[in-house]
C-alpha positions as CSV (number, residue, x, y, z in Angstrom):
1,M,-13.1,-44.9,-31.6
2,S,-13.1,-42.2,-34.0
3,T,-11.5,-39.6,-32.3
4,N,-10.1,-36.5,-34.1
5,Y,-6.5,-35.9,-33.3
6,D,-5.7,-32.8,-35.6
7,D,-5.1,-30.8,-32.6
8,V,-2.4,-33.7,-31.2
9,R,-0.6,-34.3,-34.8
10,Q,-0.4,-30.6,-35.1
11,N,1.5,-30.5,-31.6
12,L,3.9,-33.6,-32.7
13,I,4.8,-31.4,-35.3
14,S,5.7,-28.4,-33.8
15,M,7.6,-30.9,-31.2
16,L,9.6,-32.6,-34.4
17,E,10.6,-28.8,-35.8
18,E,12.1,-27.7,-32.0
19,L,13.4,-30.8,-31.7
20,D,14.9,-30.5,-35.4
21,E,16.2,-26.9,-34.5
22,R,17.6,-28.1,-31.3
23,L,19.5,-31.0,-33.2
24,T,21.1,-28.3,-35.5
25,T,22.4,-26.2,-32.7
26,I,24.0,-29.3,-31.4
27,T,25.5,-30.7,-34.3
28,N,27.0,-26.7,-34.8
29,D,28.6,-26.8,-31.6
30,I,29.6,-30.0,-31.8
31,R,31.9,-29.6,-35.2
32,H,32.8,-26.0,-33.6
33,A,31.1,-24.0,-36.3
34,D,30.9,-21.0,-34.6
35,G,35.0,-21.1,-33.7
36,D,38.1,-23.0,-33.6
37,V,39.2,-25.5,-31.5
38,E,40.9,-24.6,-28.4
39,K,45.2,-25.7,-28.5
40,D,45.3,-24.9,-24.8
41,F,45.2,-28.5,-23.1
42,E,43.2,-27.6,-20.3
43,E,40.6,-25.9,-23.0
44,M,40.9,-28.8,-25.1
45,A,39.3,-31.4,-22.3
46,T,36.8,-29.2,-21.4
47,Q,35.5,-28.6,-25.1
48,N,35.5,-32.9,-24.8
49,E,33.6,-33.2,-21.6
50,N,30.8,-30.5,-23.3
51,N,30.9,-32.3,-27.0
52,E,30.5,-35.5,-24.9
53,V,27.1,-33.9,-22.9
54,Q,26.0,-32.6,-26.3
55,D,26.4,-35.7,-28.1
56,F,24.4,-37.4,-25.6
57,L,21.7,-34.6,-25.8
58,G,21.7,-34.7,-29.8
59,N,21.1,-38.8,-29.1
60,S,18.5,-38.4,-27.0
61,A,16.8,-35.5,-29.1
62,R,17.7,-38.1,-32.4
63,V,15.1,-40.8,-30.0
64,E,12.4,-38.3,-29.6
65,I,12.1,-36.9,-33.5
66,A,12.0,-41.0,-33.9
67,A,9.3,-41.4,-31.2
68,I,7.4,-38.2,-32.7
69,R,7.6,-39.5,-36.3
70,N,5.7,-42.6,-35.6
71,A,3.8,-41.1,-33.7
72,I,2.4,-39.3,-36.7
73,A,2.4,-41.9,-38.9
74,R,0.1,-43.4,-36.0
75,I,-2.5,-41.5,-35.8
76,D,-2.4,-40.8,-40.0
77,S,-3.0,-44.9,-40.2
78,G,-5.6,-44.6,-37.2
79,E,-3.8,-46.8,-34.8
80,Y,-2.4,-43.8,-32.6
81,H,-5.1,-44.6,-29.6
82,I,-3.7,-48.0,-29.3
83,C,-1.4,-50.2,-27.5
84,Q,1.5,-51.7,-29.6
85,T,1.8,-54.6,-27.0
86,C,-1.7,-55.5,-25.8
87,D,-3.9,-54.1,-28.8
88,E,-6.5,-52.4,-26.0
89,V,-6.7,-48.3,-26.5
90,I,-4.7,-46.1,-24.7
91,N,-6.1,-44.1,-22.0
92,P,-6.5,-40.2,-23.4
93,E,-4.6,-38.5,-20.1
94,R,-1.8,-40.8,-21.1
95,L,-1.6,-39.8,-24.7
96,K,-1.7,-36.1,-23.1
97,A,0.8,-36.2,-21.1
98,V,3.0,-38.5,-23.3
99,P,1.8,-37.8,-26.9
100,Y,4.4,-39.9,-28.1
101,S,3.7,-42.7,-25.7
102,V,2.9,-46.4,-27.8
103,Q,1.9,-48.6,-24.8
104,C,-1.0,-48.3,-22.0
105,I,0.5,-47.6,-18.2
106,K,-0.5,-50.8,-17.6
107,C,2.1,-52.2,-20.4
108,A,4.7,-49.4,-20.0
109,S,4.7,-50.4,-16.0
110,L,5.4,-54.2,-17.0
111,N,8.5,-53.4,-19.1
112,E,9.9,-51.0,-16.3
113,K,10.1,-54.0,-14.4
114,I,11.7,-56.3,-16.8
């Protein structure tokens, strides 16, 4: 299968740039780069809760960034459309919906049941 994935690759790069910007914003928010940490106990508690949410979002962004980088590497190596579990072709509609998918729908469904 010799499909040209240039548009997909460019889309993934755009997603990566957006996630990098989001991660920078999250990191700055957690570090309170725009202001001081509150001195009032209730405000500190609220900031700590916000930091936990921001940290979760940052970790989610890091996971997605890794998946996108992996997808770009798979495009570059010619293995983008191949399921990493069963070595079958991943349906193009699945790749359109989840461009950094590494499994065909059958294998992904099996993993969800485990």
